[in-house]
C-alpha positions as CSV (number, residue, x, y, z in Angstrom):
1,M,-51.5,35.3,-40.2
2,S,-51.8,31.7,-39.2
3,P,-53.0,30.8,-35.7
4,V,-50.4,30.0,-33.1
5,Q,-50.0,26.2,-33.0
6,P,-49.6,24.5,-29.7
7,A,-46.1,23.1,-29.0
8,L,-45.8,19.5,-30.0
9,P,-44.0,17.1,-27.7
10,T,-40.6,16.4,-29.2
11,T,-39.1,12.9,-28.8
12,V,-36.7,13.3,-31.7
13,A,-35.0,16.3,-33.3
14,R,-37.1,17.8,-36.2
15,L,-36.7,20.8,-38.4
16,D,-38.8,23.7,-37.3
17,H,-37.6,26.4,-39.7
18,T,-34.7,27.5,-41.8
19,A,-33.6,30.8,-43.3
20,V,-33.4,31.0,-47.0
21,Y,-31.2,33.8,-48.3
22,A,-32.7,35.8,-51.1
23,S,-31.8,39.0,-52.9
24,D,-35.5,39.9,-52.8
25,R,-37.3,38.1,-50.1
26,Q,-40.8,39.0,-51.4
27,L,-40.1,37.8,-54.9
28,S,-38.5,34.6,-53.8
29,A,-41.1,33.7,-51.2
30,E,-44.0,34.5,-53.6
31,F,-42.3,32.4,-56.3
32,L,-42.0,29.3,-54.2
33,A,-45.5,29.7,-52.7
34,A,-46.9,30.0,-56.2
35,V,-45.2,26.9,-57.4
36,L,-46.2,24.8,-54.4
37,G,-49.7,26.2,-54.1
38,L,-49.0,27.8,-50.7
39,E,-49.4,31.2,-49.1
40,V,-46.7,33.7,-48.0
41,G,-47.1,34.5,-44.3
42,A,-46.9,37.9,-42.6
43,P,-43.4,39.3,-42.0
44,F,-41.7,38.2,-38.8
45,G,-38.9,40.6,-38.0
46,P,-36.6,40.5,-41.0
47,F,-38.1,37.2,-42.2
48,L,-40.9,36.4,-44.7
49,P,-42.2,32.9,-44.0
50,V,-43.6,30.3,-46.3
51,D,-45.4,27.7,-44.1
52,L,-45.0,24.2,-45.6
53,G,-47.9,22.9,-43.7
54,N,-46.0,20.2,-41.8
55,G,-44.7,22.4,-38.9
56,V,-41.8,23.7,-40.9
57,T,-41.4,27.2,-42.3
58,L,-38.9,28.6,-44.8
59,D,-38.0,32.0,-43.6
60,Y,-36.9,34.2,-46.5
61,Y,-34.2,36.6,-45.4
62,E,-33.0,39.4,-47.7
63,K,-29.2,39.4,-48.1
64,R,-28.0,42.6,-49.8
65,D,-24.4,42.8,-48.7
66,E,-23.1,39.9,-50.7
67,P,-24.2,37.4,-53.4
68,V,-26.6,34.7,-52.4
69,Q,-24.9,31.3,-52.5
70,P,-27.3,28.8,-54.1
71,Q,-28.5,25.9,-51.9
72,H,-30.7,22.8,-52.6
73,Y,-34.2,22.5,-51.1
74,A,-36.2,19.3,-51.7
75,F,-40.0,19.1,-51.2
76,L,-42.0,15.9,-50.8
77,V,-45.3,16.7,-52.5
78,P,-48.5,14.8,-52.9
79,D,-48.6,12.9,-56.2
80,A,-52.1,14.4,-56.9
81,Q,-50.6,17.9,-56.9
82,F,-47.4,17.2,-58.9
83,D,-48.9,17.9,-62.3
84,A,-50.4,21.2,-61.1
85,M,-47.0,22.2,-59.8
86,I,-45.4,21.4,-63.2
87,A,-48.2,23.4,-64.9
88,R,-47.5,26.4,-62.6
89,L,-43.8,26.2,-63.5
90,E,-44.7,26.2,-67.2
91,A,-47.1,29.1,-66.7
92,L,-44.3,31.1,-65.0
93,G,-41.9,30.3,-67.9
94,V,-39.6,28.3,-65.6
95,T,-37.7,25.4,-67.1
96,Y,-37.7,22.2,-65.0
97,Y,-35.4,19.3,-65.3
98,A,-35.4,15.6,-64.6
99,D,-32.0,15.7,-62.9
100,P,-30.2,17.9,-60.4
101,N,-27.5,19.0,-62.9
102,H,-30.2,20.4,-65.2
103,T,-29.3,18.4,-68.3
104,A,-32.8,17.0,-69.1
105,P,-35.0,20.1,-69.6
106,G,-38.8,19.8,-69.7
107,R,-38.7,16.2,-68.3
108,V,-39.5,14.7,-65.0
109,N,-37.9,11.7,-63.4
110,D,-39.4,8.5,-62.0
111,L,-37.0,7.8,-59.1
112,F,-38.1,5.4,-56.4
113,G,-41.4,4.8,-58.0
114,G,-42.5,8.4,-57.9
115,R,-42.0,11.5,-60.0
116,G,-39.7,14.4,-59.5
117,A,-38.3,17.6,-61.1
118,Y,-35.7,20.3,-60.4
119,F,-35.9,24.0,-61.1
120,D,-34.1,27.2,-60.1
121,D,-35.7,29.9,-57.9
122,P,-35.0,33.6,-58.6
123,D,-31.7,33.4,-56.8
124,G,-30.5,30.1,-58.3
125,H,-31.4,27.8,-55.4
126,N,-31.9,24.3,-56.9
127,M,-35.4,23.4,-55.9
128,E,-36.7,19.9,-56.1
129,I,-40.3,18.5,-56.0
130,M,-40.7,14.8,-55.6
131,T,-43.6,12.5,-54.9
132,R,-41.6,9.7,-53.2
133,P,-38.8,10.1,-50.7
134,Y,-35.4,8.7,-51.6
135,A,-34.7,5.1,-50.6
136,R,-31.8,5.3,-48.3
137,P,-29.6,2.4,-47.3
């Protein structure tokens, strides 16, 4: 279990955590943690957290009464760790794509001067890893 972090003063709204629906919270949390090189935290009530290391957790919540509706989750990752993440996807037998519509398998993109890739998690959530944030107008 990670130590309790002191509350940071908030001058703007920032994301603290979000629930990620999964048909099997353990499987999905372990999958993402393995790809990103993170750890799965201790259960917290019905949630299984993956701490992203920037004060935000993804709290996996098992949804058994209806199908999971796929969402999109994008992760800004260090360029130095991108190749290792791609290698972990390959080792897991997971196809990655250069585009969000999954039409360019086994390729990465070079958007905004960085690198990026998309892949599905066990419930079909469209996950994205990218080394540069999107340039917004």
